[in-house]
N, C-alpha and C positions, 0 to 999 in steps of 0.2 A: 271152357277157360283154357288159355294156352299155358302149357306147363313151363315153369321157370327152371332153367338149368342151374346146377350147383355152382358153376363158375360165375354165372351172371349174378347169382345171389350173393356170392362173396364180394364181388365188385361193388354192388349196391350197398352192402353192409359196410365196406370200408369207406365209401363216400359219405354214408350217414355218420360214421364215427368221426371222419375228418371234419365234417360240417359242425358236429357238436363241439369238437375241440376248438374250432375257430371261434364259435359263438362264445364258448366259455372264456377263451383268451381275451376276446374283446370285452366281455362282461367284467372280467377281473381287472382289466385296465381302466375301464370307465369308473368302476366303483372301488378303485383302490383307496383304502382308508386315508392314506397320507395326503391324497389330493383333496380331501374334503376338509382338511384342517385350515385355519386362517393363516395368511402369510406370516412368517416368523418376524418378530419385531427386531429391528436393528439394535445391536448393542451400542451403548454410548462409546465404548472403546473403538468400535469400528467407525462410528461417525467422527470421533476425534481424529483418528488416523486418516480418514478420508479428506480432512481439511488441512493436512500437513503442508500442502503447497503454498497456502497463504502465509505460513511462517517463513518459508524460503523467500517469497517475494517481499515480505515485510523486512527481511534482513537487508535487502537492497535499498528499500525505502528508508530504513533507519540510517544507513550510511549517507544517503542523500540529505536527509534532514539534519544530520549532525555535522557533516563535513563540507557540504558544497557551498553554502553561503560564505563561510570563511575562506574556502579555497578560491572562490570567484574573486575575492578581494586581493588575494595574493597574486592574481593575474593582472592586477591594476584596475579592476572595475570599481569605481567609486561606490561607497556605501549606499548613497542615495539611489543608485541605479541597480543594486543587487536584486531588489524585488522584481525588476523587469525580467531577470533571467528565469523567474518562476512562471512566466506567462504560459510556457509550454504545458504546465500542469492543467490549468483549466481548459485549454484548447484540446489537449489529448482526452481529458475527461468528457468534454462535450461531444467530441467526434467519435472517439473509439468506443466508450462504454455503451452509448445508445445503439451503435451499429452492432457491436458484439452481443448485447442483450437481445436485440431484435432477432438476429439470426439464430442465436442459441435457443430462444423460445421455440423456433421452428425447425431446428436441426433434427433430421431423422437418421443420423449416422448410427451404425451398429453399436458403437461404444457409448452412446447416450447423447444428451443434448449439450452438456457443458464441457465434458472432457476433451472433445476435439479442439476447442478453443484454448483450454488450459495447456494442452500438449503443444499446440502451435506457438503460443506466446512464450512458453518456457524454452522451446527449442531456439527461437529467435534470440532470446537473451543469452542462452548458453553458447550458441554459435558465435555471437558477437563478442562476448567476453573471451571465449576460447581463442578467437582470432587475435584479440589484443594480447593475450598471454603469449601466443606464438610469436607475434611481432616483437614483443618486448624481449623475449628470450633470444631471438635471432638477430635483433637489432645490431649487435656489435659486428656481425658478419656482412650485413647487406646495406648499411647506411653510409652516407657521406655528407660532408659539410656541417654536420651537427656534432659538436664535440661532446663526447660522453666520457664518463669516468669509470674505468674498470678497476675492481679492487686489487687485482694482481698486476695489471699491465699499464696502469697509469691512464693518460688521456690519448685518444686517437680519434680520427674522423670516421663518420658512418654515413650510409645511404638509407633514407627512410623508405619504408614500404607504404604504398598507397592502398592499404587495406581498410577495413572498417575503422573509423575514427572514434575512439572512446574517451570518456572523461579523464581517466587516470593518466593518459599519455598526451593530453592536450598541450602541456608545457613543452614536451620534446618536439612534437609536430609543429607547434608555433615557432620554435626556434628555427626549424628547417624552412618554414614558409615566410620568413622575413623578420621575425621578432629580434630583439636585441640579443647579441651573443655574450653579453655581460653575465657573469656567474649569478645564479639565482640568490646567492647569499648576500649580494651587494646591490642588486638592481632594485630600484624603487619606482620605475615608470610603468606605464601600461604595456601589456603584451596582447595586442588586439587580435593577432592571428591565433594565439593560443586560446583567447577568450571565444573566438568564433568556433574553433574546433570543440571547445568545452560545451558551448551552447548546442551545437549539432548533436553531440553525444548525449546531452541531457534530454533533448527532445526524443531521440531514438529510444532511450531507456524508458521514458515516461509512456510512450505509446505502447511499447511491449508490455510493461507492467500493467497498464490498464486493460490490455487484452486478456490477462490472466485473472486479475483480481475481481473484476465484475462477474464473470462466470463462476468463480470459486465461491463468491458470496451467494449468488443465486442458487448454486448447487446445494449449499447448506440449507437454504430456505426450502428447497424441494425435498431434501432427504429428511428433514426434521419435522415437516408439517404434519404428516399423518400420525407420528408416534409421540412426539414430545412438544410440539408447538414452536413457533418462530423464535421466541426469546432464547430457547435452548440452543438452536442452531446458530444464532448470531452470537451467543455467549461463547460457544466453542470457537467460532471464527475470531472473536476478540482475544481469546486465550492464546491462539496461535500467533496473532499479531503481537501479543505481549512477548511470547517466546522469541519471535523473529526480532523484535526490538531489543530484547536483552542481548541476544547474540550480536546483533548489528552494532549496538552502542558499545558493547565490550570491544569489538574489533576497532571501532572508531576511536575509543579511548586508549587503545594500545599504541604506545609510541616507539615500539621496537621492530616494526615491520622492516624498516630500512637496515636494521642490524641483522635480522634473520635472512633477508634477501638483498645483499649489498648491490646486486646488479640493477636494482630498481632505481638507484640514485644516478642522476646525470648532472651535467652542468646547468641544465635548465630546470632540473627537478631536485630540490634539496630534501631534507629530512621529512618535513611535513607532507610534501607532495608524494614522496616515496611511500610513506605510511598509508596515504590514501590509496595508492596503487595496490599495496599488499592487501588492504582490507577488501577492495573490490574483487581481487582475484579469488578470494575464498567464496564469493557469492555463487560462482558457477557450480562449485561442488555441492553446496547446500541446496541450490535450486534443482539440480539434477536428482539428488537423493529424494527430496520432498516430492518432486513431480512423479517419480516412480512409485512411491508409496500411495499417493493419491490416485493415480491411474489404476492401481490394483485394488485398493480398498473401497473406492466409491463405486458401488454396484448399481450404476444407472441402468435403466431399461431403455431399449430403443423406442423412440416415439413413433406411434402409428401415424402414417401419412394421412390417414382419414381423419385424425384428430387435429391436424394442423389447419388453422383458419386460412382461408384464401387471402393471399396478399393483395394489397390495394394497388400494387404496380410492381415495377421491376427496378432494381438498382437503388442507389443511395437516396434518390429523391423520395421514393416510396417509403424508405425507412424513416426519414425525418418527417415525412408527411404523416405516417402513423404515430410517430412520437408526439408531434404537436396536436394531432387528433386526440391522442390519449390525454394530453394536457387540457384540451378543450372540453373533453367529455368526462373528466375525472369527477368523482363524487365531491361535493363541496367540502367535506371533512378533510380530504386529502390536500386541498389547497391550504388549509390551516397548518397541516403537517409540513408542507413545503415552506411556508412562511417562517415557521419557527426554526426549521432546519437552516434556512438561509441566514437568519440572524445569528444562530448558534455558530456557524462557521465564520461569520464576520468577526466574532469574538476570538476564535481560535487561531486564525491564520497568522496574525502578528507573532504569536508565540512560536508557532511551527516554523516560521521562516527565520526568526532571529534568536532562537533560544541559546545556541552555543556561542553565537556572536556576542550576545549580551554578556555572557560569562567572560569572554575574552576581553571585551572593551570595558564595560561598566564595573565588573567585579575585579578583574585582574589588571586593568588599566594598561592593556597592550594595544598595539596597532598591527595590521596585517603585514606591513612592509617596514623595513628599516631596523633601527637598533632594538626596538621593542617587539619585534616579530616573534622572537622565542617566547616572550612572556604571553603574547596573544595566543600562540599555538598551545601553550600549556593551559591557558584558560579554556580554549576550545575542547581540549581533551578532558578537562574537568567538567565541562558542560555535558560531554558525552557520558561521563560517569553519572551526572545528575539525571540524564535521560534514561540511563540504565536503572537507577532507583525508581524512576517514574514507571518504567515498564514492569518492574517487580510488583509495585503497588497495583498497577493496572491489571496484571494477571490474577492477583489474589481477589481484587474487587470484582472481576468478571464472573467468578463463581457465585457471587452473591446477587448479581443483577436479576436473574429470574425470580428469586425469592422476594427481593425488594419490590419488584414490579407487581407480583401477585398480591403483596400485602398493602402497598401504598398506591398502586396504579402507576403506569408508565409515565404519565404526565407529571406526577409529583416528583418522581425520581429524576426526570429530565430537568425540572425546575430547580431542584436542590443542587444538581450538578452545576448549573449556570451561576447560582449564587456563590458556589465554591470558586468558580473561575473568576468571578468579580473580585472576591476577597484576595485571591492569589495574585491577580494582575495588579491590584492596588498596592499590595505589599511589595511587589517587584518595582513599581514606580518609586515608592518611598525608599526602598533599599538603594536604587540607582542614585537618587538625589543625595543620600547620605554618603555613599561610597565615593562619588565624584565631587564632593564638596559643593553640591548645587551646580555642577558643571562650570565652576569658576576656574578658568584656564590657569591663572596664576597659582591658585591653591593646589590644583591637581597636577601641576607640571612635575613635581617631585615624587609622585606616587609610582611605585614599581612593585608589582605583585599585589596579591589580595590581602585585605585585613581578614584574619582568621575567623573572627566572629561573623563578619558579613559573608564570607565564603560558606560557613556552616549554615547560615540562614538561607542562602541561595540554594544550596543543595536540598535543604528541607522543603523549600517551595517547589523545587523540581519533583521531589518525591510525592508531595501532596497532590500535585496536579494530575497524577496518575489515577486518582479516584474519579474525577469527572471525565477523564479521558476514556475510562472503561465504559461509561454511559454513552459518550460520543460515538464510540466504535460499535455499539450494539443496539441501543434502544431506538434511535430513529429508524433504523432498518427494520427492526422487529415490528414497530408500530405500522410502518408503511406496508410490510408484508401482510400483517393481520388484517388491516383495513382493506387492502386490495382483495384479499380472499373473501372477506365478509361482503363487500359491496358488489364485486362483479366477477370474482374468480379469475382475474387477469393473470397473464404470464408474469412470473417473478423477474425475469430478465428485463423486460420492458419497464416494469415498475421500478426496478433499481436504476435503470437508465434515466427515467423521469426524475427520481429523487436526486440523482447525480447532478442534474441541472442546478438544484438548490445548493450544491456544494461548489461547483466550478465557477458560477457567477460571482459569489463572494470572493473567491480566490483571485479572480480576475480584477475585481474592484480593489482589493488590498494590494495586488501586484502593481497596479497602475497609480495608486495614490500614496502608498507608503513612502516612496522616494521623495516626491514633492513635499510631503509633510515633514519628513526628516530634514530636508534642506531648509524648509521655512523655519523650523524651530531650532535646528542646529544642536540637538541634544541626543544624538545617536538613536538608540532603540526605545527610549522612554516614551516619546509621543505615541508610537504605534501601540505599546503596551497599554497606555492610558485609554486609547480609543477602544482597544479590545475589551478592557474592563467595563467600559460604558455599555458596549453592545451586550456583554454577558448579563449585566443587570437588567437591561430591557428585555432580553430573551427569557430570563427567569420569570418575569412577571407575565409575559405573553404566553409562556407554556402553561401556566395555571389557568389562564383565561380562555385560550383558544383550543387546546388539545382535548380530544375525547378521552373518556375513561377506558383505557385498554389495559390488559394485564398480561398480554403475551402468552396466553394459555390456550389459544385456539388450536384444535386438533383437526381442523378442516384440511382436506388434502388439496394442495394448490394445483392449479390447472396443469396437467401433464406431469404432475409430481408422482411420488410413490406412497 
């Protein structure tokens, strides 16, 4: 046997020791005790903060819902045509949410599936509003032919910037593009250029808002599925919507924006218009803050490319092909959910479009232009206060929804909410007839301002409608999410896109028919509210008959979820 030298023996010994150390290190890593523990459950606080962006977006929605129907009429758009300006909502919902839902279900970005779309949509909104703020601040230096009022220097001429056209500055830009140069305090005619700018801005914001809100809702379904169940995630979403509404309606009810920022007033934009500008300028701050918190707190995981289903094609055609394929291949029970959702929103859209206008016209007896314009604007601000009360009630009720669904089932809660809407809409119709003396022109001619009792009752109805609205904003989505998971484990983004069709089609129907109905009856908002109440009663019955017994407690992990 060959003798082993001491130096060689030491080398072999060191190699053996190194090998043992490496094996031990790998062994320690593989069997590290912390890796054997189950994933840590997300806290409710983290989930709550992860949904903050929906509150920021809802702030902007609240401003639109409370201020824009009245504002459109100050531009000279007749009341019977105001509903047509809301057509952008169903179109944006039909086009944007399915597209964003489809691609977010398949997104393999490092930051997760939903957050890239939330980030992109918020940046679009912030950049557009920021551009408008810059333009408004620099307008005195760079504009001409449009007479503006400076608080210290009087009137002078200015040159408008051709940057992004936003809602709040439509009156100023309309004046530059050919509308009347008569002061906004005395003009009573139509300002079609301003109306066109307003509608373009409305469409732009609706598309951007839909880009954010769909993925935000789908993300809450993803995050809550494994730990808490879909009703908890959607209840958190509804709470943030309530918070956004409270802040938005508070901003809309504030009549002092034009005093705090006097440069917002112009010859084409008086107090009410300047107040609208100020309210919208705050949206960029809240959206930026809420987006940052959501991006940090929503700990989405990157979706494995191997888990993404093969797409049926490329481009928009394949997206809508898959969408309608999903409609065709849906489990029968989901068709029933879509049918009840469809009728539910037929009941709601008259109120959502005309709530503050009803307060300004039927309760306060004002009109958008002319001598009674100030009375009308005071009524609109009072309507925003009513919507603020509605949002407070909505937020409180949202915490009770999961418990109610577990005890009563989701379909019973859904049905009760529609019976409440029927009762409230009926009461609003009766209140309108009493307040306007049956719409008798001779008797109502001398009415200026509200009857205090009728005003108090109107605010009470606004507050009470927050109870069924909490159900509207959470239960349908939770039912669809739970059934989608139970039946086929489908992606939540596409499921929400499909459910969204049952929302945008009713909105389109109301937008197209509310004007002709108003013109036919000649009774302002009352006919639309009566129709809404009738649909609410029908839906309350159908919910009990058609909907399955779900309780929103499923803990099944949704496809691609956490």
